[in-house]
C-alpha positions in Angstrom: 0.0 0.0 0.0 1.4 3.4 -1.0 1.9 6.0 1.7 0.5 9.5 1.0 3.7 11.5 0.2 2.2 14.7 1.5 1.4 13.1 4.8 5.0 11.9 5.2 6.3 15.4 4.4 3.8 16.8 7.0 5.0 14.4 9.7 8.6 15.2 9.0 7.9 19.0 9.2 6.0 18.6 12.4 8.8 16.5 13.9 11.2 19.3 13.3 8.9 22.1 14.5 10.3 24.3 17.3 6.9 24.5 19.1 3.2 23.7 18.8 2.4 27.1 17.2 5.1 26.5 14.5 3.7 23.1 13.9 0.1 24.5 13.5 1.4 27.1 11.0 3.3 24.4 9.1 0.1 22.3 8.8 -1.8 25.3 7.4 0.9 25.9 4.8 1.4 22.3 3.8 -2.3 21.7 3.2 -3.1 25.2 1.9 -5.7 25.8 4.6 -7.1 29.1 5.7 -6.9 28.3 9.4 -5.9 25.4 11.7 -6.7 24.8 15.4 -5.0 22.4 17.7 -6.8 21.8 20.9 -5.5 19.6 23.8 -8.1 19.1 26.5 -6.4 18.1 29.7 -7.2 18.0 33.4 -4.6 18.6 36.1 -5.9 17.5 39.4 -9.5 18.9 39.5 -8.7 21.9 37.2 -9.3 22.0 33.4 -6.2 23.3 31.7 -6.9 23.2 27.9 -4.2 24.2 25.4 -5.1 25.8 22.1 -2.8 26.6 19.2 -4.4 28.4 16.3 -3.8 30.4 13.2 -7.0 32.5 13.7 -6.3 36.2 14.6 -6.5 37.1 18.3 -9.5 39.3 17.6 -11.5 36.3 16.3 -10.4 34.1 19.2 -11.6 36.8 21.6 -14.9 37.2 19.9 -15.4 33.4 19.7 -14.8 33.1 23.5 -16.8 36.2 24.5 -19.8 35.3 22.4 -19.8 31.7 23.6 -19.5 30.2 20.1 -18.0 27.1 21.6 -21.6 26.1 22.6 -22.8 26.2 19.0 -19.7 25.3 17.0 -20.5 22.1 15.1 -16.9 20.9 15.1 -16.7 21.2 18.9 -20.1 19.5 19.2 -18.9 16.5 17.2 -15.7 16.3 19.4 -13.3 16.8 16.5 
């Protein structure tokens, strides 16, 4: 079975990324996407401490959070 060459290139680029934000930006460039979001949901003790890396502008992220879009976002609702 042939391995998708673009996928191999993507993994190699991510492996060499300096940090998560750099990796997110590389995925956007490799796949010619408008935006990418990496979300790591984690709990430390009894406190939720999520991590998000994104290529969306800070203004949009602020609006998204302030308006509560997370509650109606179909991607979030489907646990992607």
